[in-house]
C-alpha positions in Angstrom: -13.5 35.0 10.8 -15.5 35.5 14.0 -13.7 37.0 17.0 -12.1 34.4 19.3 -12.3 34.6 23.1 -8.9 32.9 23.5 -6.7 34.6 20.9 -6.3 37.7 18.8 -3.6 36.3 16.5 -2.9 32.8 15.3 0.2 31.0 14.1 1.0 31.8 10.5 -0.5 29.1 8.2 -2.6 27.6 10.9 -6.3 26.6 10.6 -7.3 28.1 14.0 -10.8 29.5 13.7 -11.4 28.2 10.2 -14.3 26.0 11.6 -15.5 28.4 14.3 -14.0 29.9 17.5 -14.7 26.9 19.6 -13.8 24.2 17.2 -12.1 21.1 18.7 -12.0 18.9 15.6 -9.5 20.6 13.4 -9.2 18.7 10.1 -11.7 16.1 11.1 -14.1 18.7 9.7 -12.8 17.7 6.3 -13.9 14.1 6.9 -17.3 14.7 5.3 -20.1 12.3 4.2 -18.6 12.7 0.7 -15.2 11.4 2.0 -16.9 8.5 3.7 -18.6 7.6 0.4 -15.3 7.9 -1.4 -13.8 5.4 1.0 -16.7 3.0 0.6 -16.2 3.2 -3.2 -12.7 1.8 -2.7 -14.1 -1.4 -1.4 -13.9 -3.9 -4.3 -13.0 -7.3 -2.6 -14.7 -7.1 0.8 -11.4 -8.1 2.4 -10.4 -6.6 5.7 -7.0 -6.0 7.4 -6.4 -5.4 11.1 -4.0 -2.5 11.4 -3.3 -2.8 15.1 -0.2 -4.3 16.8 -0.9 -6.6 19.7 -1.5 -4.2 22.6 1.5 -5.6 24.6 4.0 -4.4 21.8 6.6 -3.0 21.6 7.5 -4.7 24.9 9.2 -3.2 27.9 9.7 0.5 28.2 12.8 1.1 26.1 11.1 3.1 23.4 9.6 5.5 26.0 10.4 5.1 29.7 7.1 6.7 30.7 5.0 4.2 28.7 4.6 0.7 30.1 3.0 -2.5 28.8 -0.6 -3.1 29.8 -1.2 -5.0 33.0 -4.2 -7.4 32.6 -5.8 -8.8 35.7 -9.1 -10.3 36.8 -11.6 -8.4 38.8 -12.2 -9.7 42.3 -15.2 -11.7 43.6 -15.3 -12.0 47.3 -11.5 -11.6 47.5 -10.7 -14.2 44.8 -9.9 -13.7 41.1 -13.1 -13.5 39.1 -11.8 -15.8 36.3 -13.4 -19.1 35.2 -15.6 -19.0 38.3 -18.5 -21.6 38.4 -21.5 -19.8 39.8 -22.6 -23.1 41.3 -20.1 -22.2 44.1 -22.7 -19.6 45.1 -25.9 -21.1 43.8 -26.0 -24.9 43.3 -28.6 -24.5 40.6 -26.5 -22.2 38.4 -24.9 -23.5 35.2 -22.8 -20.4 34.4 -19.0 -20.1 34.5 -17.9 -16.5 34.3 -14.8 -14.4 33.6 -14.3 -10.7 34.2 -11.1 -8.6 33.9 -9.6 -5.2 34.0 -6.5 -3.5 32.6 -4.0 -0.8 33.7 -3.3 0.8 30.3 -0.8 3.4 29.0 -2.9 4.9 26.3 -0.1 5.6 23.9 2.0 2.5 24.4 1.2 0.6 21.2 -0.9 1.4 18.1 -2.3 4.8 18.9 -3.9 8.1 18.0 -2.4 11.4 19.1 -5.1 14.0 19.8 -4.9 17.7 19.4 -4.3 17.9 23.2 -1.1 15.8 22.9 1.4 18.5 21.9 1.0 22.3 22.1 3.6 25.1 21.9 4.5 28.5 23.4 2.9 31.2 21.2 2.0 34.8 21.7 -1.8 34.5 21.2 -2.6 38.0 22.5 0.1 39.8 20.5 1.4 41.4 23.7 4.9 40.0 23.3 4.3 37.4 26.0 4.2 33.8 24.7 1.9 31.4 26.5 1.5 27.6 26.6 -1.4 26.8 24.3 -2.8 24.1 22.2 -4.8 24.0 18.9 -7.2 26.9 18.4 -5.7 28.7 21.4 -6.9 26.3 24.1 -4.8 27.0 27.2 -2.5 24.8 29.1 -3.4 24.8 32.8 -7.1 25.3 32.3 -8.3 23.7 29.0 -5.6 21.0 29.1 -4.6 20.9 32.8 -1.8 19.3 34.7 -1.2 19.2 38.4 1.4 22.0 38.4 1.8 25.2 36.3 5.4 26.2 35.4 6.4 29.8 35.2 10.2 30.0 34.8 11.5 28.2 37.9 8.3 28.9 40.0 5.7 26.3 40.6 2.1 26.8 41.7 -0.6 24.3 42.5 -3.4 24.0 40.0 -7.0 23.7 41.2 -8.3 22.5 37.8 -8.6 18.7 37.6 -5.9 17.1 35.5 -6.9 16.1 31.9 -8.0 17.5 28.6 -11.1 19.5 29.3 -10.9 20.6 25.6 -9.5 18.7 22.6 -9.8 15.3 24.3 -10.0 12.1 22.5 -13.8 11.9 22.9 -14.1 14.4 20.1 -12.4 12.0 17.7 -14.5 9.1 18.9 -17.8 10.9 18.3 -16.6 11.8 14.8 -16.1 8.1 14.1 -13.0 8.5 11.9 -14.1 6.6 8.8 -13.2 7.6 5.3 -10.9 7.2 2.3 -7.2 6.4 3.1 -4.2 6.5 0.9 -1.1 4.3 1.3 2.4 5.8 0.7 4.9 2.9 0.6 8.2 4.3 1.7 9.8 0.9 2.4 9.2 -0.2 -1.2 11.5 2.6 -2.4 13.9 3.2 0.5 14.0 -0.2 2.1 15.7 -0.5 5.5 18.1 2.4 4.7 16.9 4.6 7.6 16.3 7.4 5.0 14.9 10.6 6.6 12.1 11.6 4.2 11.9 15.2 3.1 9.8 16.8 0.5 11.9 15.7 -2.5 12.0 12.0 -1.3 8.2 12.0 -0.6 7.4 13.5 -4.0 9.5 10.9 -5.8 7.5 8.1 -4.2 4.2 9.8 -5.0 5.2 10.2 -8.6 6.6 6.7 -9.1 3.6 5.0 -7.5 1.0 7.5 -8.9 -0.3 8.3 -5.5 -2.6 11.4 -5.2 -3.5 12.9 -1.8 -6.7 15.0 -1.7 -8.2 17.1 1.0 -10.1 14.9 3.6 -7.9 11.9 3.0 -6.3 9.8 5.7 -2.6 9.4 4.8 -0.7 6.2 5.8 3.1 5.8 5.5 4.6 2.3 5.6 8.2 2.2 6.6 8.6 -1.5 7.7 9.0 -0.5 11.4 6.0 -2.7 12.3 7.4 -6.0 11.0 10.9 -5.3 12.4 9.3 -4.6 15.8 7.2 -7.7 15.7 10.3 -9.8 14.9 12.0 -8.6 18.0 9.4 -10.5 20.2 8.8 -7.7 22.7 12.5 -7.1 23.2 13.0 -4.0 21.0 16.4 -3.1 19.7 15.8 0.7 19.7 19.0 1.6 17.8 18.2 -0.9 15.0 14.6 0.2 14.8 15.4 3.9 14.4 18.5 3.4 12.2 16.9 1.2 9.6 13.4 2.5 9.0 12.3 5.8 7.5 10.6 8.7 9.1 9.5 12.2 7.9 11.8 15.2 8.3 9.9 17.5 10.6 12.5 20.3 9.9 11.9 20.4 6.1 9.8 23.5 5.5 8.7 22.3 2.0 7.5 19.0 3.5 5.5 20.9 6.2 4.0 23.1 3.5 3.0 20.0 1.5 1.1 18.8 4.6 -0.6 22.1 4.8 -1.5 22.2 1.1 -2.6 18.5 1.0 -5.6 18.9 3.3 -4.8 15.5 4.9 -6.9 14.8 8.0 -4.2 12.6 9.5 -0.7 11.3 9.0 -0.5 7.6 10.1 2.7 5.6 10.2 3.9 2.2 11.4 6.9 3.9 13.1 7.4 5.4 16.5 6.5 9.1 15.9 5.7 9.6 12.2 8.6 12.1 12.2 12.3 11.4 12.7 13.0 11.6 16.4 15.2 13.2 17.6 14.7 15.8 14.8 17.6 17.3 12.9 19.4 20.0 14.8 17.7 23.4 14.7 19.7 26.6 14.2 17.2 29.0 15.8 17.3 30.2 19.4 14.1 28.4 20.3 12.9 25.2 18.5 10.3 22.6 18.8 11.7 19.2 19.6 8.8 17.6 17.8 8.5 20.0 14.8 6.1 17.9 12.7 3.9 17.2 15.8 3.8 21.0 16.3 2.9 21.7 12.7 0.2 19.1 12.5 -1.4 18.9 16.0 -0.8 22.5 17.1 -1.2 24.5 13.9 -3.2 22.5 11.4 -5.4 20.2 13.6 -4.0 17.3 11.6 -4.0 14.1 13.6 -1.1 11.6 14.0 -1.3 7.9 14.2 1.7 5.9 15.4 2.9 2.3 15.4 0.1 1.0 13.2 0.4 -2.4 11.6 0.5 -1.4 7.9 2.8 -3.8 6.1 0.4 -6.6 5.3 -2.0 -4.1 3.8 0.7 -2.2 2.0 2.0 -5.4 0.4 -1.6 -6.4 -0.7 -2.2 -3.0 -2.2 1.0 -3.0 -4.1 0.4 -6.5 -5.4 -3.0 -5.4 -6.7 -1.9 -2.1 -8.2 -3.9 0.0 -5.6 -3.1 2.6 -3.0 -6.6 3.6 -1.7 -8.9 1.9 0.7 -11.6 2.4 3.3 -10.3 3.1 6.8 -12.3 2.8 10.0 -10.3 3.8 13.0 -12.2 5.3 16.0 -10.3 5.7 19.3 -11.6 4.9 22.7 -14.4 7.3 23.8 -12.6 8.2 27.0 -13.4 11.8 28.0 -10.3 13.8 29.0 -7.7 11.5 27.4 -4.9 13.1 25.2 -4.3 9.8 23.3 -5.8 6.5 22.7 -5.1 3.0 21.5 -6.9 2.1 18.3 -7.8 -1.1 16.5 -8.1 0.2 13.0 -9.7 -1.8 10.1 -8.9 -1.4 6.5 -11.4 -2.7 3.9 -10.3 -3.1 0.3 
Protein backbone atom coordinates (compact mmCIF):
# COMPACT_ATOMS: atom_id res chain seq x y z
CA UNK A 1 0.00 0.00 0.00
CA UNK A 2 1.40 3.39 -0.99
CA UNK A 3 2.10 5.89 1.81
CA UNK A 4 -0.84 8.14 2.53
CA UNK A 5 -0.43 11.88 3.16
CA UNK A 6 -3.44 12.01 5.53
CA UNK A 7 -2.97 8.96 7.76
CA UNK A 8 -0.42 6.48 9.01
CA UNK A 9 -2.95 4.01 10.44
CA UNK A 10 -6.41 3.09 9.28
CA UNK A 11 -9.41 1.61 11.09
CA UNK A 12 -9.19 -2.15 11.51
CA UNK A 13 -11.01 -3.92 8.69
CA UNK A 14 -11.37 -0.76 6.60
CA UNK A 15 -10.71 -0.37 2.88
CA UNK A 16 -8.78 2.89 3.26
CA UNK A 17 -6.02 3.03 0.68
CA UNK A 18 -7.07 -0.15 -1.11
CA UNK A 19 -7.72 1.84 -4.29
CA UNK A 20 -4.97 4.40 -3.85
CA UNK A 21 -4.09 7.14 -1.39
CA UNK A 22 -6.47 9.70 -2.89
CA UNK A 23 -9.43 7.43 -3.60
CA UNK A 24 -12.85 9.05 -3.14
CA UNK A 25 -15.02 6.23 -4.54
CA UNK A 26 -14.67 3.44 -2.00
CA UNK A 27 -16.55 0.35 -3.09
CA UNK A 28 -17.78 2.02 -6.24
CA UNK A 29 -14.43 0.77 -7.52
CA UNK A 30 -16.03 -2.70 -7.45
CA UNK A 31 -18.82 -1.60 -9.81
CA UNK A 32 -16.83 -2.65 -12.87
CA UNK A 33 -17.82 -3.13 -16.49
CA UNK A 34 -18.28 -6.81 -15.69
CA UNK A 35 -20.81 -5.94 -12.98
CA UNK A 36 -22.70 -3.70 -15.42
CA UNK A 37 -22.85 -6.58 -17.89
CA UNK A 38 -24.06 -8.90 -15.13
CA UNK A 39 -26.84 -6.44 -14.40
CA UNK A 40 -27.78 -6.17 -18.06
CA UNK A 41 -27.92 -9.97 -18.24
CA UNK A 42 -30.68 -9.90 -15.61
CA UNK A 43 -33.00 -8.00 -17.99
CA UNK A 44 -35.47 -10.59 -19.32
CA UNK A 45 -38.76 -8.73 -19.68
CA UNK A 46 -37.76 -5.15 -20.48
CA UNK A 47 -40.03 -3.97 -17.68
CA UNK A 48 -39.02 -0.99 -15.53
CA UNK A 49 -39.85 0.10 -11.98
CA UNK A 50 -39.47 3.59 -10.53
CA UNK A 51 -37.84 3.21 -7.12
CA UNK A 52 -38.32 6.78 -5.93
CA UNK A 53 -40.96 8.09 -3.55
CA UNK A 54 -42.62 11.36 -4.56
CA UNK A 55 -40.12 14.02 -3.56
CA UNK A 56 -42.58 15.64 -1.13
CA UNK A 57 -42.72 12.48 1.03
CA UNK A 58 -42.53 11.66 3.93
CA UNK A 59 -44.33 14.96 4.59
CA UNK A 60 -43.64 17.56 7.24
CA UNK A 61 -40.47 17.40 9.31
CA UNK A 62 -41.40 14.82 11.93
CA UNK A 63 -38.92 12.18 10.80
CA UNK A 64 -36.09 14.70 10.95
CA UNK A 65 -36.61 18.27 12.18
CA UNK A 66 -33.68 19.51 10.07
CA UNK A 67 -35.13 18.19 6.81
CA UNK A 68 -38.10 19.92 5.25
CA UNK A 69 -40.29 19.24 2.19
CA UNK A 70 -39.30 20.85 -1.10
CA UNK A 71 -40.61 24.33 -1.85
CA UNK A 72 -41.47 24.58 -5.52
CA UNK A 73 -41.97 28.03 -7.02
CA UNK A 74 -41.87 29.71 -10.41
CA UNK A 75 -39.00 31.89 -11.48
CA UNK A 76 -39.79 35.58 -11.94
CA UNK A 77 -40.27 37.45 -15.20
CA UNK A 78 -40.41 41.22 -14.71
CA UNK A 79 -41.63 40.75 -11.14
CA UNK A 80 -44.37 38.24 -12.00
CA UNK A 81 -44.47 34.42 -11.73
CA UNK A 82 -42.98 32.93 -14.88
CA UNK A 83 -45.62 30.23 -15.22
CA UNK A 84 -48.00 29.78 -18.18
CA UNK A 85 -46.86 33.12 -19.54
CA UNK A 86 -47.92 33.88 -23.16
CA UNK A 87 -44.96 35.53 -24.85
CA UNK A 88 -47.38 37.54 -26.96
CA UNK A 89 -47.56 39.81 -23.90
CA UNK A 90 -44.07 40.89 -24.87
CA UNK A 91 -44.12 40.24 -28.60
CA UNK A 92 -47.51 40.23 -30.39
CA UNK A 93 -46.12 37.87 -33.05
CA UNK A 94 -45.05 35.16 -30.54
CA UNK A 95 -47.03 31.90 -30.27
CA UNK A 96 -45.16 30.54 -27.23
CA UNK A 97 -46.53 29.96 -23.73
CA UNK A 98 -43.70 29.30 -21.27
CA UNK A 99 -43.18 27.92 -17.77
CA UNK A 100 -40.03 27.97 -15.65
CA UNK A 101 -39.59 27.06 -11.99
CA UNK A 102 -37.12 26.48 -9.20
CA UNK A 103 -37.02 24.55 -5.94
CA UNK A 104 -35.62 24.90 -2.43
CA UNK A 105 -34.62 21.31 -1.75
CA UNK A 106 -33.37 19.42 1.30
CA UNK A 107 -31.18 16.86 -0.44
CA UNK A 108 -31.84 13.99 1.99
CA UNK A 109 -35.52 14.56 2.61
CA UNK A 110 -36.99 11.73 0.52
CA UNK A 111 -35.50 8.89 -1.56
CA UNK A 112 -31.78 9.55 -1.20
CA UNK A 113 -28.16 8.52 -1.40
CA UNK A 114 -25.74 8.99 1.49
CA UNK A 115 -22.25 9.89 0.28
CA UNK A 116 -19.00 9.00 2.02
CA UNK A 117 -18.97 12.59 3.29
CA UNK A 118 -22.26 12.10 5.16
CA UNK A 119 -20.89 10.43 8.31
CA UNK A 120 -17.34 10.33 9.65
CA UNK A 121 -15.91 9.44 13.05
CA UNK A 122 -13.23 10.35 15.56
CA UNK A 123 -10.15 8.23 14.86
CA UNK A 124 -6.45 8.42 15.66
CA UNK A 125 -5.18 8.52 12.08
CA UNK A 126 -1.62 9.51 13.07
CA UNK A 127 -1.15 6.96 15.84
CA UNK A 128 -0.21 9.72 18.28
CA UNK A 129 -3.01 9.05 20.74
CA UNK A 130 -5.02 12.06 19.60
CA UNK A 131 -8.24 11.12 17.76
CA UNK A 132 -9.31 13.49 15.00
CA UNK A 133 -12.58 14.06 13.16
CA UNK A 134 -12.12 12.31 9.82
CA UNK A 135 -14.07 10.73 6.99
CA UNK A 136 -13.44 7.83 4.63
CA UNK A 137 -9.79 7.38 3.59
CA UNK A 138 -8.70 9.91 6.18
CA UNK A 139 -10.21 13.02 4.62
CA UNK A 140 -10.38 15.67 7.33
CA UNK A 141 -13.30 17.46 8.87
CA UNK A 142 -12.79 21.19 8.69
CA UNK A 143 -10.79 21.19 5.47
CA UNK A 144 -11.80 18.34 3.14
CA UNK A 145 -15.36 18.33 4.49
CA UNK A 146 -15.82 21.80 5.94
CA UNK A 147 -18.42 23.43 8.14
CA UNK A 148 -18.58 27.03 9.31
CA UNK A 149 -17.16 26.27 12.78
CA UNK A 150 -14.54 23.86 14.11
CA UNK A 151 -15.27 22.34 17.52
CA UNK A 152 -12.44 21.53 19.94
CA UNK A 153 -13.91 20.66 23.27
CA UNK A 154 -15.94 23.69 24.27
CA UNK A 155 -13.91 26.11 22.13
CA UNK A 156 -15.09 27.37 18.79
CA UNK A 157 -13.07 28.96 16.04
CA UNK A 158 -14.13 30.35 12.67
CA UNK A 159 -13.29 28.33 9.57
CA UNK A 160 -11.96 30.13 6.51
CA UNK A 161 -12.60 27.09 4.29
CA UNK A 162 -15.90 27.35 2.37
CA UNK A 163 -18.60 25.05 3.70
CA UNK A 164 -19.14 21.80 1.80
CA UNK A 165 -17.59 18.51 0.76
CA UNK A 166 -14.40 19.44 -1.07
CA UNK A 167 -13.62 15.72 -1.10
CA UNK A 168 -16.00 12.72 -1.14
CA UNK A 169 -18.87 14.85 -2.53
CA UNK A 170 -21.78 13.41 -4.42
CA UNK A 171 -20.32 14.41 -7.78
CA UNK A 172 -17.97 11.41 -7.48
CA UNK A 173 -20.95 9.08 -7.36
CA UNK A 174 -22.65 10.83 -10.26
CA UNK A 175 -19.65 10.55 -12.56
CA UNK A 176 -19.43 6.83 -11.70
CA UNK A 177 -23.03 6.53 -12.96
CA UNK A 178 -24.07 3.79 -10.48
CA UNK A 179 -25.43 1.13 -12.76
CA UNK A 180 -25.02 -2.58 -12.18
CA UNK A 181 -26.49 -5.77 -10.79
CA UNK A 182 -28.71 -5.43 -7.75
CA UNK A 183 -30.05 -8.06 -5.37
CA UNK A 184 -33.33 -7.87 -3.46
CA UNK A 185 -33.56 -9.16 0.11
CA UNK A 186 -37.24 -9.28 1.07
CA UNK A 187 -37.36 -8.85 4.84
CA UNK A 188 -41.07 -8.07 4.95
CA UNK A 189 -41.93 -11.41 3.35
CA UNK A 190 -40.41 -13.17 6.35
CA UNK A 191 -40.80 -10.76 9.27
CA UNK A 192 -43.91 -8.85 8.20
CA UNK A 193 -44.78 -5.78 10.22
CA UNK A 194 -43.20 -7.16 13.39
CA UNK A 195 -40.60 -4.42 13.77
CA UNK A 196 -37.91 -7.11 13.92
CA UNK A 197 -34.39 -5.76 14.27
CA UNK A 198 -32.36 -7.77 11.79
CA UNK A 199 -29.07 -9.18 12.97
CA UNK A 200 -26.78 -11.68 11.29
CA UNK A 201 -28.86 -14.75 12.17
CA UNK A 202 -32.11 -13.22 10.91
CA UNK A 203 -30.50 -12.02 7.68
CA UNK A 204 -28.86 -15.37 6.97
CA UNK A 205 -32.19 -17.12 7.48
CA UNK A 206 -33.79 -14.95 4.78
CA UNK A 207 -30.89 -15.45 2.35
CA UNK A 208 -31.07 -19.22 2.81
CA UNK A 209 -34.86 -19.48 2.48
CA UNK A 210 -35.00 -17.28 -0.63
CA UNK A 211 -31.75 -18.63 -2.11
CA UNK A 212 -30.27 -15.15 -2.35
CA UNK A 213 -26.55 -14.80 -3.05
CA UNK A 214 -24.69 -11.52 -2.65
CA UNK A 215 -21.41 -11.20 -4.53
CA UNK A 216 -18.72 -8.49 -4.54
CA UNK A 217 -19.82 -5.51 -6.62
CA UNK A 218 -23.54 -6.07 -6.08
CA UNK A 219 -25.98 -3.37 -4.99
CA UNK A 220 -28.03 -4.82 -2.11
CA UNK A 221 -31.67 -3.78 -1.60
CA UNK A 222 -33.65 -4.52 1.57
CA UNK A 223 -37.45 -4.33 1.46
CA UNK A 224 -39.13 -3.84 4.85
CA UNK A 225 -42.55 -2.41 3.86
CA UNK A 226 -41.72 1.01 5.30
CA UNK A 227 -42.34 2.58 1.87
CA UNK A 228 -45.96 1.45 1.51
CA UNK A 229 -46.76 2.24 5.12
CA UNK A 230 -45.35 5.73 4.65
CA UNK A 231 -47.26 6.34 1.41
CA UNK A 232 -50.47 5.27 3.13
CA UNK A 233 -50.03 8.03 5.70
CA UNK A 234 -50.55 10.72 3.05
CA UNK A 235 -47.72 13.02 4.13
CA UNK A 236 -48.74 12.87 7.79
CA UNK A 237 -46.27 10.27 9.05
CA UNK A 238 -46.92 8.42 12.28
CA UNK A 239 -43.29 8.12 13.36
CA UNK A 240 -43.92 5.66 16.19
CA UNK A 241 -45.85 3.28 13.95
CA UNK A 242 -43.30 3.51 11.14
CA UNK A 243 -40.39 2.56 13.36
CA UNK A 244 -42.22 0.03 15.53
CA UNK A 245 -43.69 -2.07 12.72
CA UNK A 246 -40.96 -2.26 10.07
CA UNK A 247 -37.58 -3.97 10.15
CA UNK A 248 -34.11 -2.43 10.14
CA UNK A 249 -30.58 -3.79 10.39
CA UNK A 250 -28.88 -4.12 13.77
CA UNK A 251 -25.86 -1.84 13.53
CA UNK A 252 -24.51 -3.17 16.83
CA UNK A 253 -24.29 -6.79 15.65
CA UNK A 254 -20.59 -7.47 14.96
CA UNK A 255 -21.34 -10.56 12.88
CA UNK A 256 -23.70 -8.58 10.66
CA UNK A 257 -21.06 -5.89 10.20
CA UNK A 258 -18.49 -8.56 9.33
CA UNK A 259 -20.90 -10.01 6.74
CA UNK A 260 -21.17 -6.56 5.13
CA UNK A 261 -17.38 -6.42 5.04
CA UNK A 262 -17.05 -9.91 3.55
CA UNK A 263 -19.90 -9.47 1.04
CA UNK A 264 -18.17 -6.80 -1.04
CA UNK A 265 -21.50 -5.01 -1.44
CA UNK A 266 -21.16 -1.62 -3.12
CA UNK A 267 -24.25 -0.23 -1.35
CA UNK A 268 -26.96 -1.16 1.11
CA UNK A 269 -30.31 0.28 0.03
CA UNK A 270 -33.52 0.14 2.04
CA UNK A 271 -37.05 1.47 1.89
CA UNK A 272 -36.77 2.53 5.54
CA UNK A 273 -35.46 5.66 7.21
CA UNK A 274 -31.81 4.82 7.92
CA UNK A 275 -31.14 1.23 6.75
CA UNK A 276 -30.12 0.50 10.34
CA UNK A 277 -32.30 0.59 13.45
CA UNK A 278 -32.32 4.13 14.79
CA UNK A 279 -31.77 4.73 17.62
CA UNK A 280 -29.34 1.84 17.80
CA UNK A 281 -29.31 -0.67 20.64
CA UNK A 282 -27.55 0.61 23.78
CA UNK A 283 -23.76 0.44 23.69
CA UNK A 284 -21.76 -0.69 26.71
CA UNK A 285 -18.47 0.97 25.70
CA UNK A 286 -17.35 4.35 26.99
CA UNK A 287 -17.58 5.91 23.52
CA UNK A 288 -19.91 4.71 20.79
CA UNK A 289 -21.18 5.69 17.39
CA UNK A 290 -24.84 6.65 17.43
CA UNK A 291 -25.06 5.39 13.84
CA UNK A 292 -22.86 2.27 14.00
CA UNK A 293 -23.83 0.83 10.62
CA UNK A 294 -23.35 4.23 8.96
CA UNK A 295 -19.91 4.37 10.51
CA UNK A 296 -19.03 0.85 9.41
CA UNK A 297 -20.23 1.37 5.85
CA UNK A 298 -19.53 5.00 5.02
CA UNK A 299 -16.51 5.64 7.24
CA UNK A 300 -14.67 2.30 7.16
CA UNK A 301 -15.68 0.43 4.01
CA UNK A 302 -16.69 3.10 1.50
CA UNK A 303 -20.00 1.22 1.15
CA UNK A 304 -22.84 3.57 0.24
CA UNK A 305 -26.30 3.77 1.82
CA UNK A 306 -29.61 4.43 0.10
CA UNK A 307 -32.61 5.34 2.23
CA UNK A 308 -36.39 5.57 1.79
CA UNK A 309 -36.43 3.94 -1.65
CA UNK A 310 -39.69 2.68 -3.14
CA UNK A 311 -38.92 -1.05 -3.24
CA UNK A 312 -42.18 -2.88 -2.53
CA UNK A 313 -43.67 -3.04 -6.02
CA UNK A 314 -40.41 -4.38 -7.40
CA UNK A 315 -39.97 -6.82 -4.52
CA UNK A 316 -43.48 -8.22 -5.05
CA UNK A 317 -42.86 -8.66 -8.77
CA UNK A 318 -39.54 -10.39 -8.21
CA UNK A 319 -41.02 -12.76 -5.63
CA UNK A 320 -43.98 -13.59 -7.89
CA UNK A 321 -41.55 -14.46 -10.69
CA UNK A 322 -39.07 -16.42 -8.58
CA UNK A 323 -36.29 -13.86 -9.02
CA UNK A 324 -34.17 -11.65 -6.79
CA UNK A 325 -31.72 -9.97 -9.20
CA UNK A 326 -32.17 -7.06 -11.58
CA UNK A 327 -30.42 -4.18 -13.32
CA UNK A 328 -30.30 -1.02 -11.21
CA UNK A 329 -29.58 2.44 -12.60
CA UNK A 330 -29.39 5.05 -9.84
CA UNK A 331 -27.14 8.09 -10.34
CA UNK A 332 -27.52 10.98 -7.90
CA UNK A 333 -27.49 14.67 -8.79
CA UNK A 334 -24.15 15.87 -10.08
CA UNK A 335 -24.00 18.64 -7.51
CA UNK A 336 -20.39 19.39 -6.51
CA UNK A 337 -19.85 19.64 -2.77
CA UNK A 338 -23.08 17.98 -1.65
CA UNK A 339 -22.98 15.25 1.02
CA UNK A 340 -26.23 13.58 -0.06
CA UNK A 341 -28.61 13.59 -2.97
CA UNK A 342 -32.12 12.69 -4.04
CA UNK A 343 -32.31 9.87 -6.53
CA UNK A 344 -34.84 8.61 -9.06
CA UNK A 345 -33.60 5.03 -9.38
CA UNK A 346 -34.84 2.69 -12.09
CA UNK A 347 -34.93 -1.09 -11.86
CA UNK A 348 -35.10 -3.08 -15.09
CA UNK A 349 -36.13 -6.74 -15.00
